[in-house]
C-alpha positions in Angstrom: 0.0 0.0 0.0 1.3 3.5 -0.9 2.0 6.0 1.8 0.8 9.6 1.4 4.0 10.9 -0.1 4.2 8.0 -2.6 0.5 8.5 -3.5 1.0 12.2 -4.1 3.8 11.5 -6.6 1.4 9.4 -8.7 -1.2 12.3 -8.9 -0.9 14.4 -12.0 -0.7 18.1 -11.4 -3.9 19.9 -12.2 -3.7 22.1 -15.4 -4.6 25.7 -15.0 -6.4 27.5 -17.9 -7.0 31.1 -18.6 -8.8 33.0 -21.3 -6.5 34.2 -24.1 -6.3 37.9 -24.5 -7.3 39.7 -27.7 -3.7 40.8 -28.2 -2.6 37.2 -28.0 -5.3 36.0 -30.5 -4.5 38.8 -33.0 -0.7 38.2 -32.6 -1.1 34.4 -33.3 -3.2 35.1 -36.4 -0.6 37.7 -37.5 2.3 35.2 -37.0 0.4 32.5 -38.9 -0.3 34.8 -41.9 3.2 36.2 -42.0 4.5 32.6 -42.3 2.0 31.9 -45.1 2.8 35.1 -46.9 6.5 34.4 -46.8 6.0 30.9 -48.2 3.6 32.0 -51.0 5.9 34.9 -52.0 8.8 32.5 -52.3 6.8 30.2 -54.6 5.5 33.1 -56.7 9.1 34.4 -57.0 10.2 31.0 -58.5 7.1 30.8 -60.8 7.8 34.2 -62.2 11.0 32.8 -63.7 9.0 30.3 -65.7 6.3 32.8 -67.0 4.8 31.5 -70.3 6.3 28.0 -69.9 4.3 24.8 -69.3 4.4 23.7 -65.6 6.2 20.5 -65.1 7.2 18.6 -62.0 10.8 19.7 -62.6 9.7 23.2 -61.5 8.9 21.7 -58.1 12.6 21.3 -57.4 13.6 25.0 -57.4 10.4 25.7 -55.3 11.4 23.0 -52.8 14.9 24.4 -52.7 13.6 28.0 -52.1 11.3 26.8 -49.3 13.9 24.4 -48.0 11.3 21.7 -47.8 10.4 18.5 -49.7 6.8 18.7 -48.6 5.6 20.5 -51.7 3.5 18.8 -54.4 1.4 19.5 -57.5 -1.8 17.8 -58.6 -3.9 18.0 -61.7 -7.7 18.5 -61.7 -9.8 15.4 -62.2 -12.3 17.1 -64.5 -12.1 20.0 -67.0 -13.3 22.5 -64.4 -11.0 21.3 -61.6 -8.0 23.3 -60.4 -4.4 22.4 -60.9 -2.7 23.4 -57.7 0.7 23.5 -56.0 0.6 23.3 -52.2 2.4 21.9 -49.2 1.6 19.2 -46.7 1.3 21.8 -43.9 -1.8 23.2 -45.8 -3.3 19.7 -46.0 -2.5 18.6 -42.5 -3.7 21.8 -40.8 -7.1 21.7 -42.5 -6.1 24.7 -44.7 -5.2 26.8 -41.7 -1.4 26.9 -42.3 0.9 26.6 -45.3 -0.2 27.6 -48.8 -2.2 26.4 -51.8 -1.9 28.2 -55.2 -4.1 27.5 -58.2 -2.0 27.5 -61.4 -4.6 26.6 -63.9 -7.7 24.5 -64.8 -8.2 21.2 -66.5 -6.5 17.8 -66.8 -3.3 19.1 -68.4 -0.3 20.9 -66.9 -1.0 24.6 -67.3 1.0 27.3 -69.0 2.3 29.6 -66.2 0.6 32.9 -66.3 1.4 35.2 -63.3 -1.6 37.4 -64.2 -3.9 34.4 -63.9 -2.2 33.1 -60.7 -2.4 36.5 -58.9 -6.0 36.9 -60.0 -7.1 33.4 -59.0 -5.3 33.4 -55.6 -6.7 36.5 -54.1 -6.0 35.6 -50.5 -2.3 34.7 -50.9 -1.6 37.5 -53.4 -3.7 40.4 -52.0 -6.0 39.6 -49.1 -3.2 38.3 -46.8 -1.3 41.6 -47.1 -4.4 43.5 -46.0 -4.9 41.2 -43.1 -1.3 41.7 -41.9 -1.5 45.5 -42.2 -4.8 45.4 -40.3 -3.4 43.2 -37.5 -0.3 45.4 -37.1 -2.5 48.5 -36.9 -4.7 46.9 -34.2 -1.7 45.7 -32.2 -0.2 49.2 -32.2 -3.3 50.6 -30.6 -5.4 49.9 -27.5 -7.9 48.0 -29.6 -7.2 44.6 -28.1 -7.7 45.9 -24.6 -11.0 47.6 -25.6 -12.1 44.2 -26.9 -11.1 42.5 -23.7 -13.0 45.0 -21.6 -16.1 44.6 -23.8 -15.8 40.8 -23.6 -15.5 40.8 -19.8 -18.5 43.1 -19.5 -20.5 40.8 -21.9 -19.6 37.7 -19.9 -20.7 39.4 -16.7 -24.0 40.5 -18.2 -24.6 37.0 -19.5 -23.9 35.6 -16.1 -26.4 38.1 -14.5 -28.9 37.3 -17.3 -28.7 33.6 -16.7 -29.1 34.1 -12.9 -32.2 36.2 -13.5 -34.0 33.8 -15.8 -33.2 30.8 -13.5 -35.8 32.4 -11.2 -38.6 32.1 -13.7 -40.9 29.3 -14.8 -40.5 30.7 -18.3 -36.7 30.1 -18.3 -36.5 28.5 -21.8 -38.7 31.1 -23.4 -36.8 33.9 -21.7 -33.4 32.5 -22.8 -34.3 33.5 -26.4 -34.2 37.1 -25.3 -30.4 36.7 -25.0 -30.1 35.6 -28.6 -28.7 37.8 -31.3 -32.2 37.9 -32.8 -34.6 37.9 -29.9 -38.3 36.8 -30.5 -40.5 39.6 -32.0 -44.2 40.4 -31.9 -45.8 41.7 -35.1 -47.3 45.1 -34.5 -49.5 47.0 -36.9 -48.1 50.4 -37.9 -50.4 53.2 -36.8 -50.2 56.1 -39.2 -51.6 59.5 -38.1 -54.0 61.0 -40.5 -52.7 64.2 -42.2 -56.2 65.6 -41.7 -56.2 65.1 -37.9 -57.6 68.1 -36.0 -55.9 69.0 -32.8 -57.9 70.9 -30.3 -56.2 73.4 -28.1 
C-alpha cells in the first residue's frame, strides 16, 4: 500500500487554464499569416522565372529548394473545371489553416504559367493576406485589443447576470431566447396618423 508521499507522486498536477487575451489572439493570427505570406511569396518568385512556360514537375525542385522543404507537391484536376494546384503538406495537415495552396490553372493538363492568372485566382495569398497583416499590425499598435477584452469581460458578466435572473422564472427556456442575437419579435400594426387630424387646443 502506498503511503501519502508516494501517492502524491502518482497524482498528476492539475492544469490551470485562462482566457486568451485579444492581443494574443491577433498576434497568433498575424504570425500564422506572416509565415503563409512568406511561403507564398517564395513560390511566386520562382514561378515568375517560368512565365509563359508549361508547368512540369521539374519546376517543383527550385520551389522546394527555395522553401527548404520537400513537402511541396502538385496535382492536376480530375475534371475539365477542376483546379491544378501547388501546395504543401502543412496546408493539407492543418485543414487549410497553415501553409499555402496556389491555383496554377484548370483542367487535366499541366497549365502554362501565367502570373496574371495566378495572382487573380489566388486573391487571398496575393492580395488579401497583405491587407490582413496590415490590419493586425494596426490593431496591435493601438489599445484596440484591450478595448475588446473590456467589452468581452462586460459581456460575460452581463450574460452571467442574465442567466441568474432567468433561472428564477418558470419561463426560463422562453426567456433564454431574449439573449439571442435575434430575440423573438411580436408583429405590431403600424399606426399612421391622418394628415387631416384636427388637434384641439
